[in-house]
N, C-alpha and C positions, 0 to 999 in steps of 0.2 A: 238557771242555765249558766254555765261558765262564761259564755260569750257576753252575757249581760254584765257579769262581774268584771270581765276584762274591759268592756266599754266604759264602765264607771271608773275603773282604775286608770285607763288611758286618759280619760277626761281630767281626772285629778292630777295626773302626772303632767299633762299639758298645762294645766293651771299653775302648777308649781314652777314651771319654766319661766313664768312671768312674775311670780310673787316671791317676796322675801319672807312671808309669813311662815312660822314654824308649824302652825296647825293646818290641817286640811279639812275640807267640808265633809264631815262624817254624815251629815244629813243626806247627801247624795248616795252614799253607800247604804244608809238605812232604808232607802227606797227599795232595795232588792228584797224579794219575797223570802228567799231561803236563807237561813242562818249560815249555811256552808258557803253560799255565794258572798254574803257580807264578809265573812272571815277571809275568803280568798281575795276579794278586792282590797280589803284593808291590808292584808299581808303584802300584796304587790306594792301598794303605795308606801307602806312602811319600809319595805326593803329598798325601794327606790330612794326614799329620804335618807335612810341610814348609809347608803352606799353610793350616793350621787357622784361624788368625786371619782370613785373607782370606775363607775359605769361611764362617766364622761371620758376618762382616760382610755378605756377600752375602745370607745367609739373613735376618739381622736387618733389612736394608734392604728386603726384599721380603715380610715378614710383614704381613698386614693384620689389625688388631685382635687381635694376639697378641704376647706377649713370648716371646723364645726360651726362657726358663726354663720356660714352660708347655707347650712342645712335647714330646710323648712322645719319650723317648730313642731308641726303636726307629725312629720316623719321622725323627728327626734323623740317625741313622746311615744310614738309607736315602738321605736327601737328600744328605748329605755324600759318600757312596759314588758316587752318580750324578754329582754336581758334579765330583768328582775326575776321573771318567772324561771328562766333557764338556769341562771347562776345560783340563785338563792332559794328558790322554791322547788327546784329539781323537776320542773315540768319537762317532759320529753321535748327535745329540740324541734322535731318535726311538727309537733302539736303547736308549740309556741310560735314557730315561724308561720305556719299555715294561718293561725289566728291573726297574727300581725298583718299578713297580706290581705286577709279578708277585711280587716279594719281599714287598711290603706285604700282598698278599692272604694270604700264608701266615703272616707273622710279626707282623702288626699288627692294628688294629681294622678293622671294617667300613667306617668312614668315612675311614680313613687314606689310601686310594688317591686319593680326590678331593682331600684336603688336600695330599698330596705332589705330585700333578700340578699343582695350582694354584701352589704355591711354586716348583717347578722351571720351570714355564712363565713365571711372572713374572720370574724371574732370567734366563732365556734371552732373554726379550724386552728387559728393561732393559739387559742387557749386550751385546746384539746377537750372541748366540751361535747364531742360527738356521742 
């Protein structure tokens, strides 16, 4: 199921926010049962790694009254995961945003869904990714 792949990718993106290591834990992705889910999760993480600075700039440019250093790392990982899908894997924006919000409901704070939705919507609008 794609949600499982997204959760693995989100977990690895979150880990990368704290690690300077170039490699990611592919064992976690290998736990996924379907080959297509493993490929999808791996693609998300790889696109994040390849484009981290660009993604960070997109987020920074669309934060209102916030500095990126103040954003909860969980929320940032959710945003980066969704953006990697939208921008580089061409996942429909509604699907990626909905999945991001579902992950936020489980792994982040009560107010995070609204914040994440606002940031993703601002980026999508400013970049013409509709």
